[in-house]
C-alpha positions in Angstrom: -3.2 -21.1 -17.5 0.4 -23.0 -16.8 2.4 -19.6 -19.1 0.3 -17.2 -16.6 1.2 -19.1 -13.6 4.7 -19.5 -14.5 5.1 -15.3 -14.8 3.3 -15.3 -11.9 6.1 -17.2 -9.8 8.9 -15.1 -11.1 7.1 -12.3 -10.6 6.8 -13.5 -6.5 10.4 -13.9 -6.8 11.9 -10.9 -8.5 9.4 -9.2 -6.0 10.9 -10.8 -3.3 14.3 -9.9 -4.0 13.4 -6.0 -4.6 14.3 -6.2 -9.2 13.2 -4.4 -11.3 11.8 -7.0 -13.1 9.1 -7.1 -10.7 7.2 -5.3 -13.4 7.9 -7.6 -17.2 7.1 -11.0 -14.8 4.0 -8.9 -13.3 2.7 -7.3 -17.2 3.5 -10.4 -19.1 1.5 -12.6 -16.2 -1.5 -10.6 -16.5 -1.4 -10.0 -20.5 -1.1 -14.6 -20.5 -3.5 -15.0 -18.1 -6.2 -12.7 -20.1 -6.2 -14.3 -23.1 -7.2 -18.1 -21.6 -9.2 -16.0 -20.4 -9.9 -18.0 -17.6 -10.9 -16.2 -14.1 -8.2 -18.1 -11.5 -4.8 -17.0 -13.7 -5.9 -13.2 -14.1 -7.4 -12.5 -10.5 -3.5 -14.2 -9.1 -1.6 -12.0 -12.5 -4.3 -8.7 -10.9 -2.8 -9.1 -7.6 0.7 -9.4 -8.0 1.5 -6.5 -10.7 -0.8 -4.5 -7.8 1.5 -5.2 -5.4 4.1 -5.0 -7.3 3.1 -1.3 -8.1 2.4 -1.3 -4.4 5.8 -1.8 -3.5 6.7 1.7 -6.3 4.8 4.6 -4.4 1.6 4.0 -6.6 -0.7 2.3 -3.8 -4.2 4.6 -4.9 -4.4 3.0 -8.8 -3.4 -0.8 -7.1 -6.6 0.0 -5.0 -8.1 0.9 -8.5 -7.1 -2.2 -10.4 -7.5 -4.2 -8.0 -11.9 -3.2 -6.3 -12.1 -3.0 -10.9 -10.5 -6.6 -11.3 -12.9 -7.8 -8.3 -16.1 -6.2 -9.2 -16.1 -7.9 -12.4 -15.9 -11.7 -10.9 -19.2 -13.7 -10.4 -19.6 -13.6 -6.7 -21.7 -16.7 -6.6 -18.9 -18.7 -8.4 -17.6 -20.6 -5.6 -13.6 -20.2 -7.7 -14.4 -17.0 -8.8 -15.9 -15.5 -4.8 -13.0 -17.2 -3.8 -10.3 -15.1 -6.0 -12.7 -12.0 -5.7 -12.1 -12.4 -1.7 -8.2 -12.5 -2.1 -8.6 -9.4 -4.1 -10.4 -7.6 -1.5 -7.1 -8.7 0.7 -5.0 -7.1 -1.1 -6.9 -4.2 -2.1 -7.2 -3.1 2.1 -3.5 -3.9 2.8 -2.8 -1.6 -0.1 -4.9 1.1 1.3 -3.7 0.6 4.6 0.0 1.4 3.1 -1.0 4.4 2.5 -2.8 4.9 5.5 -5.8 5.6 3.7 -7.9 4.0 6.6 -11.7 4.3 6.3 -11.3 2.2 2.4 -8.8 -0.3 4.2 -11.0 -1.1 6.5 -13.9 -1.5 4.6 -12.4 -3.2 1.8 -11.4 -5.8 5.1 -14.9 -5.7 6.4 -16.3 -6.6 2.9 -13.7 -9.5 2.2 -14.6 -10.8 5.4 -18.8 -11.3 4.7 -18.2 -12.7 1.9 -15.6 -14.7 3.4 -18.3 -15.9 6.4 -21.3 -16.0 3.5 -19.7 -19.3 1.1 -16.7 -22.3 2.6 -13.6 -22.3 3.2 -12.1 -22.7 -0.5 -8.0 -23.4 0.9 -5.3 -24.3 -1.6 -7.3 -22.5 -4.9 -5.1 -19.4 -5.1 -2.1 -17.5 -4.1 -4.2 -17.0 -0.5 -6.3 -19.3 0.9 -10.0 -18.0 1.6 -10.8 -18.2 5.1 -11.6 -16.2 8.6 -8.5 -17.3 9.4 -6.7 -15.5 6.8 -8.6 -12.9 6.9 -8.0 -12.2 10.5 -4.1 -12.4 9.0 -4.7 -9.9 7.4 -6.5 -7.8 9.7 -3.6 -7.1 11.4 -1.4 -7.1 8.6 -3.7 -3.4 7.9 -3.6 -3.1 11.4 -0.2 -3.0 11.9 -0.1 -0.5 8.1 -2.3 2.1 9.5 -0.3 2.1 12.6 -2.5 0.9 15.3 -1.0 -2.1 15.8 -2.8 -2.7 19.8 -6.3 -3.0 17.9 -4.5 -6.1 16.4 -4.2 -7.7 19.6 -7.8 -9.7 20.4 -7.2 -10.3 16.4 -3.8 -12.6 17.3 -5.6 -14.0 20.4 -8.1 -15.7 18.3 -5.8 -16.5 15.7 -4.9 -20.9 14.8 -2.6 -20.4 12.5 -1.6 -24.0 12.6 -4.4 -24.8 10.7 -3.4 -22.6 8.0 -2.7 -25.0 5.0 1.1 -23.7 3.3 4.0 -22.8 6.0 4.3 -20.5 3.7 0.7 -18.6 4.3 2.4 -19.6 8.7 5.0 -18.0 8.3 3.4 -14.6 7.0 0.9 -14.6 9.6 4.1 -15.2 12.5 5.9 -12.9 10.1 2.9 -9.6 10.7 2.0 -10.9 15.1 6.0 -10.4 15.1 5.3 -7.0 13.6 2.4 -6.2 15.9 4.3 -7.0 18.6 7.5 -5.5 17.9 5.6 -1.7 17.1 4.2 -2.3 20.9 7.5 -3.1 22.5 7.3 -6.7 23.4 9.8 -8.1 22.5 9.7 -11.3 24.7 6.4 -11.4 22.1 8.2 -10.3 19.6 11.5 -13.1 19.2 8.9 -16.2 20.2 6.7 -14.9 16.9 10.3 -14.4 14.9 10.7 -17.8 16.1 7.9 -19.2 14.9 8.8 -18.4 11.4 12.2 -19.7 11.1 10.8 -22.7 11.9 8.2 -22.8 9.5 10.1 -21.4 6.5 13.6 -20.7 7.6 14.2 -18.1 4.3 11.8 -16.5 5.5 13.8 -14.7 8.8 16.9 -14.3 6.3 15.1 -11.8 4.9 16.1 -7.7 4.6 12.7 -6.9 6.9 13.1 -9.0 9.1 16.7 -8.8 9.7 16.1 -5.6 10.2 13.3 -6.4 13.2 16.2 -9.0 14.7 19.0 -6.1 14.5 16.1 -4.2 16.4 16.1 -7.0 19.2 19.7 -7.3 19.4 20.2 -4.1 20.7 17.8 -2.9 22.7 18.5 -2.2 26.3 16.6 -4.7 27.2 18.2 -8.3 26.0 15.8 -11.4 25.6 17.7 -14.8 26.0 18.5 -16.3 22.9 18.2 -13.4 20.4 21.8 -13.4 20.2 22.1 -16.5 18.1 19.2 -16.2 16.4 20.6 -13.0 14.8 23.6 -15.1 13.6 21.9 -18.1 12.6 20.3 -15.4 10.4 22.5 -13.2 9.5 20.7 -10.3 11.6 24.6 -10.0 13.7 26.8 -7.4 11.7 30.5 -9.1 10.7 
């Protein structure tokens, strides 16, 4: 289990750096996890391998991997049920990135139904299983499907402060920032980006968020504080 987790962390780091080493680390994570026979590391390793596949453009194959692994888990056990829900959420987002709306929303609804049938399981897995986490994924799915307006009501009911880790809170604010940016609401986008910085300063320095910040910087309607934020986070060109 420890070896599998170490490879998962290595894969996650490589993914953040857009490094092809993620393939090797994710494959070894799944091999080690299967050798352990424990469903939690198997699910976690499957998830990181599927994310690696998604980022290389192999979305349908990644969805199949996730859903097949989810189908093999015992939903009546709290730990494996939580893993299964997480795999369904990742599969939903993966399907959304290839604009498969029916599959994405179907998987998302299935994950929500399972979450509502059991108590929240915080801190068990890479992604905490709770209604709030499902809502965060719903915003991300709707963004990926090109319908960010459908996520506004979801964002309004989010209580991001209740999420247990800074990483999860930063991810929630990131998806919210992308939603507002797609809708052309610059002040709300900037407010969400500042919350990302507050939770996890390193996240706003990632290429995708620097690009989003740069977009705000060069729009006709200026938002107070954006230039200083861009300089602080590396989005302002030299």
